[in-house]
N, C-alpha and C positions, 0 to 999 in steps of 0.2 A: 504493500500500499504507501508505503512513504519512501522514497527513493533518494532523497536528496536533503540532509539534514544541515541546519545551520548551527553552529556552535560558538556564540558569544564567550570571550572570556575578558575579565578583570583582572586575572591573575590573584582572587581572593584563592582561598582554602575551600570555599563553597562551591565556586567556578571550578577549580579543580576537580572536583568532586563530581560535579555534573558531567564535566567532560568525558572523565573516565566512564561514567554509565552511559553517557549518549554513544558513546564510542562503541559499547558493549551491544547497545540497542541497534547502533547502525551493523554491526557485523550480524547480528541475529536476524535482520532485516534485507541482508544485502544491498545495504542503500550505501551512499558514498556522503560525504562530509566538506563542509567548508566552515572553518576556523576565520572568526574574525574577532578584531579588537579594534575599541574605537578610542584613537586619541585627540585629548582635547586641545580646543584651537590655543594661541598663545593668546594672551592679553595684555596689553600695554599697562603699564605703573609707572613708569618713569620719563620722566620729561629730557634725561638728556641721550641724544641722541645715538651716539657712538655706543653706548651701551645699550640702547635697546637691540642694536643689531646682533650684537654678539649676545645677548641674552637671548634671544629670539632664534639664532641659528642653534645654539646651545640646547634650548627647549625643545626644539624639533629634533634635534641629534638623539636626546634622552627619550624622546616619545619613541620613534622609531627603532632605536633598540630595545626598549621595553615589549614594543608591537613583536619585534623579530623573535625576540626571546620567547616571549609565551605561546606564540605560534609557532615556533621551532615545537616545543612541547607539546603541541596538539599533535603536530606531524608526527612525530617519533613514536607517540603512543599508539595515534592510527595505522600506524607502519606495523607496530609490533602484532598489531590485532589481525592487519591484513586487510584493513578498511581503506579505501581509495581516498585519498585528502588532497584539498587544494586549500590554499589559507589565503588573506588579504586583511590590510589594514585601511582603517579612514579616519579622516579627520574633521571631529563633528563637537558642537558642546552640547548636542542631544545626542546621546548616544542611542536610546531607543527608536528616534528617528530612523539613525544612520545603521541600524540592526534590522528594522524594517526594510528599508529601501536597499540593502544588500541580500535581502531574503528574494525582494521581489526581481532585482536584477540576474539573480541568479539561478533564478529557478526553482528556488530549496521548495520543498512540500511540508516541512513542519521545522519551526525553529526550537531548540532545547537550551534551556538556561536553568540555573542557579536560583534557590529562594534562598533568601538572605535570613530568612525566617523572623522576620518582624512581625507582632502580632499586637494587636489592640490599638490604642490610639497612638502610639509608634508609627504601628504599621500603616495607620492611614496617615499619618502627617511625614513619614519620611516617602511613600509614593517613590519607591526606588523603580530603578529602570527594569525590571523584570516586570513590576505591576504596569508600567506603562508599555511595556511591548505587549503585554497579556491584554492588556484594554486597546489598545489601536492597531493590533495587528490584524489582516484578513485571513492570515495563514494560522493553522493552528500551532500552538505553543505548550511544550511538553515542560513541566517543571519539576525539576530535582530537589530535594531537601536536602 
C-alpha cells in the first residue's frame, strides 16, 4: 500500500527512534524512503556588515554539516536494512510546511514522524512540528512515540 515514505529528522532521540521504526516498516512493506532535514533560515541580529557575511556563511556551513550528518545516519540505517533511500535537506523557518512540500514534490505516500510526547496544556501550546504536519498534511502521517 505505502511504497514511498518521508522520514523527517531533527536529530532528537525521539526522531532517531522514529527513523529506526520507519525503516523497519519500510522494509516490511517493501517501501523506499526519503530522509529530510529542515535547516532554519539565517536571521540578521547585527548591524556590522562585515560580521554579518561571516556569520551567515558560518551559520549556513554549520546547518549543512548538521543536515549531512543526520541524513547520513538515515542512509546508513536504511542500507543496513536493505531499504532504498534518498535524502535531502531544505532551508525554511517553517519545518512543517517544508516537510509537507518535500512529501508532495517526491510523491511520498506517507510521512512518518516522532511524537515528542507533549501532553495536556503543554502539548496544546507547544504545537510542535509533528502536530502541524498532522494537521496540515493531505498525506497520511504515521506518528511513532
